[in-house]
Every structure is written in structure tokens, then in C-alpha cells.
N, C-alpha and C positions, 0 to 999 in steps of 0.2 A: 173255546165256549166257555172255559174257566175264568179266563181276561174279561171276555165279554161282561161272563156276571161280575167279577168284583170292579168294573170298571162302572157297571150299571148301578152297582150297590155302594160304590163311592157317590157317583153323583146324586141317587135320591138320597142319601144321610147327609151330602152338604148342603143340601136343597130344607132338606127338616131343619139343618143346623140354624139354617140364615133366617129362617121361619120360626124357629123358638129364641129368637132376641127376645129381652124386652124392651118392648116400642119407650121412648125418653120421654119424661115427662117434664113441666116444666117446674118450678121451683115455685113456689107461694109467694105471690106480693110483697115483698119487704122484706122477705127472708133475710138481706142481708143489710138493712137498713137500723140506721142508731133510732133508738123508741124510746117515750117517752114516760116517763114512769112506772122505770123496771128499774133491777138492781143493777148496777154495770160488776163485772170485772174488770180485773187490771193488767194492763202492759207494759210490761220493763225490758228494759236490756240489763244481762248480767253479764259476769265478763267470769272463764274459769281458764286456767292453768290444764293444758295441753301438754304435756309428755312424750306424745305419739309427734306431735307438731314442732314441739320446742318453741312453745311460746302462748300468749295468752289470748285466747277468741273469744269470740263473742258469739250470743245466743237472743233469740227473745222467747219470754218467758208471761203466759198469760197468765191469770190466778182467778179463780171464780167468783164470783159475787160472795160476800163472806166469808171470804176466805180467812182461816185460822191456819197456824204455822204447827199448833199443837194435832189438828188432825192428817189424820191418813192419807192423800188422795192420791188414783190413779193418775200417772202420766201418760200423756199420748206427746208422740215425737212427728210435728209435723214438718216433713220433709220439702225443699223446693222442688224446682225441674233443675236442669244443669246448668244453667245462663242465672239462677238466682244467686243472691244471699241470704242473712236470714233475715232482712226486711221482704223478702218477695212476696210472701204471704198478704203484708200489705200495701203492697206496691199492686198487685194485681185481685185483692179481694177484701173483705172486710171480717176478718174473723172473729175481732171483737164483737160484735155485733150480734154474726150470725154463731158464735155461741152464747151471751146475750141472750138473745130474742130467743134459743132453745133452751135453756134453763126458765127464762119463765112463763115457756107452755110447757113445761115439768115434760119436757120431750128429750133430756139429755140429763146426767146423774156427775154431781160438781165435780171435774181436774181438772190437772194442771197443762197445759199444754207447754212446749215447747220448741220452738222452731229452730233450727242450727241455722249454720252455714254448711252446708255439705263440702265446700270444698276446701279441706284438712289442710293450708300449706301456710305458711308465714304469711307472705303475701296472697291474702283470701278474698281480696277488691271481687265484685265482678265487674269483670271488663273485659277487653281484648276481645282474640281469637279461645273462645271456650272450648275449644276442640284441638288448643294446641297440646302435644302429649304430656306436658307438667303437669296440665289442670286435668288431663281426665285421668290421670294418679292420683292427681290429689283426691275425688272422688271416690277414690278404691282406696284409700286410707283413708277415709270420713269412719266405717264402719270400724277402725281403731280405735279412735278418737272418740265416737258414738260411745262403746263397749268399755272401754280405759279411760275416758277419762271425764265424759261427759256425761251416763249417766248415772257412777261414782260420786258426780258433786251433786247433780239434780237430788239425789237421795242421800246425803249425807247436809248441803246447807237447804234443800229447799221442801222436800217433803217430810220432815225429823221425823 
């Protein structure tokens, strides 16, 4: 009897949780399209020395409209999926337009967005078998690269 009660309770809770999920909403039309007449941020490529990897690595950085080196901005690290690199967000989305539009609508505060390459290895190009042991390990190594190399570089050179 106890097992039956546990099973019925589990089924009910599972069904309730599936109905409790929020429904998907569509994004507003044009949310990712370049708009005329609004201020634009800027995307640049930066290079930083990674002691973790033992090489110079690249990341993309978005600075908001009106960026001023004397202002301290929050930093958002936007990571890509396992098959990409620092340019992945440019290939699959339009982050600069999305951010510019959100600023223009007053929906977000100015911030710096850093798009690093999560494959922390000397040959960090996206390609080949992304599930090779060496490449999978490189994603684990990225945590050290991010914490010990990239974040200190951003703090010192970008966020004055």
C-alpha cells in the first residue's frame, strides 16, 4: 500500500510540474534587427595572455553606446555552446543589435559583454570532432583560464 501511495503521489507531482512550466513567448518583432536612429555599441576582438593555456587567446568584447573607460561597468561573460568559439554568437545571433535595442528601450543598464572561446587549448579553433578527449578537456580547462587569466585581464584593461 505504501508503495502504491508513493507511486500515485509521484505521478501527480510530475504531472503538476509539467503543467506548471511557463509557456513559451515569442520575442518582439525586430528585437535582433539593427535599428536606425539609436546609439550603437561596439564589438572588438581583444587578445590576452593565458598562463593557463600557455598562449595568447582571443575574445570578443561588446562595449555599450557611450562607453567611457573611466566608468566602471558590470561585466557579463556570454559563453557559447560546445561546438563554437568566440565568434559563435555572431554566427547564430546578433548580440550587438539585441543589446543596442535593449539599451534604446531602457530595458538594461550599460554593461560590458565578453564573448570568450570556451575551448582553452593552444589550437582553439572550432572544427574537427568536438567530442575528442582533448577538446572536451579544454572546456574543463576554460574555468581556470576564465578565472585566472581572462577576468583579471578584463578587470585591469577594460573596466578601469
